[in-house]
N, C-alpha and C positions, 0 to 999 in steps of 0.2 A: 521298755528296751526292744519288744518286740515288734511296736509301732514304727519305733524310732529307725530300727534295720531294713525293714520294711519301706518306709518312706527312701532312708536315704536309697537303696536299692532301688525301686522305682526311678527316681531324679536322675540315676545315673545309667538306668536303661535308656529313657527318654532322650535324655542330653546327648550319648553315644547315635543315636539314632541321628538324632537333628543332624551332629553337625560331617557322623560318616557315612557318605553314601559309597551303594556297590560297586561304584566307578570307582572309588579311589580301595579296593581295595586288591590285596597280593593277590585274589586270589586270580586274577584274570591274564590274557595274555597278551604279550605284547611282541610287534616283529621287529624284527632288526634288519634290514639291509646289506647281504655283507660285498657286494657286487660279483662278477661274474656267473650269473645265475643264482649264486647260493643265496639264502635268506635262512633266519634262526627267529623262531619263535618261543620267547620264553616264559612256561609256564610254571604258573604255582600249583599247592599242593590240589591237591583233586580226590576225592575217595579215597576208599580201602587200595583200590586199586596200586597207586603212589603217592603215600601223603606226605613227597618233599618236593620241593623247587625243582626245577628240571627246568630242561630247553632242547630243542628239536630243532636239527638241520636239514633243510631241505635244499636238493640241486633241482631246478625245474621244476618245481612243484611234487620233488619225490622225497620222503623220507631215508634218509641214508644215515642220519644219527638220532639218538638222541641220549642224553647223558645225566644222572641227578648233577647237581649244585657240588657235592660230597665228592663227584668220581664215580659213583657206582652207577649201576646197569641204571636205564627210566626204559621200561616200556621193552624188555628184554633187550635192548642195547645198548653201544657205547659209542663218541667220536670217531674209533677207529677205524671206522670208514671214510672220515672227514680229513681232506688232507691240514698235515697243519697248517699251513697257512691261513689257511680260514680259519683254523680253531683260533690262533695266534689271534686272526683279523675280531672275530668273535671277543675273547677276553679281554679285550680291550676295548671295547666298548663299554661306555657309560653307563647302559642299560643292561650291561652283563653286567656289568662290578654293581648296579643297585640291587641287581637279583638278586646276588651273591650275600650283598650286606645283608637283607631280609634273610636270607639260603640258613648264616651264621647268626641272627638274633634267635630267628623259630629252634636251632638247635640248643644255646645258651639259654634260653627259655624252657625249653623241654629238661635239660641238664640241673637245673634251680629246682624245677617242679619236682621231682624224682627224689630231690633233699625235702621236702616240706614237712614240716613237722605236726600234721592233722590236730596235734592235743595243742598247740601254742594258739589262743584265739590269735593274736596277729595275723599268722601264718594263713588260718581258717577266713577269718575277715577278708583279706586279699585277694582268696583264691576266687570266694564267694564275689568281687567287686567283680574282679576277670569274668569271672563267668555273667554277672547281670553288663558289660559291656559288650561282650561277645552275641550276650541276647540283642542288645539294642542293636548292635550291630544288624544281626540275621534279622528282627523283627520292624525293621525302620519302617514298613512301608503302615503296620499298627497306628492310628487314630491316638493319640489320648484316653478319648473313653475308653477302646478296646482294652485300652492295658489295664484303664481301673476298672473292666468288668471279671479283666484276668486276674486282677492281684487282690481286689478283694470281694471274688465268687466265695 
């Protein structure tokens, strides 16, 4: 049973690493031109300083506001100094809507994770597979030989 579980996890990690690349990661930044010198940068969660999806708004290259997708402060700022017409333009973009959806999915996953029964084998296996998928993304650069050494060491 242990070998089967290790094999499934290894396969999941390797497959995930091959399919997903860092460029497809939600953690990357994306710029959106809002016109009249305004532009927004949509950021994914990064580090412990700001573990939420958030947006920065700049006017002529200078940050004038930043806010988490849930409306809370990001980097100590909100969008209160950004003209409402610019905020409306930002929130109407497809990029913002996609970013908001990623945020909502993350928050839903966090809520589900809090409800996990660790004594239920199906819940535990689901978490282990999730960790394997995350490892596949994080360590995509590892070769199959490196993974083999890591797993069977």
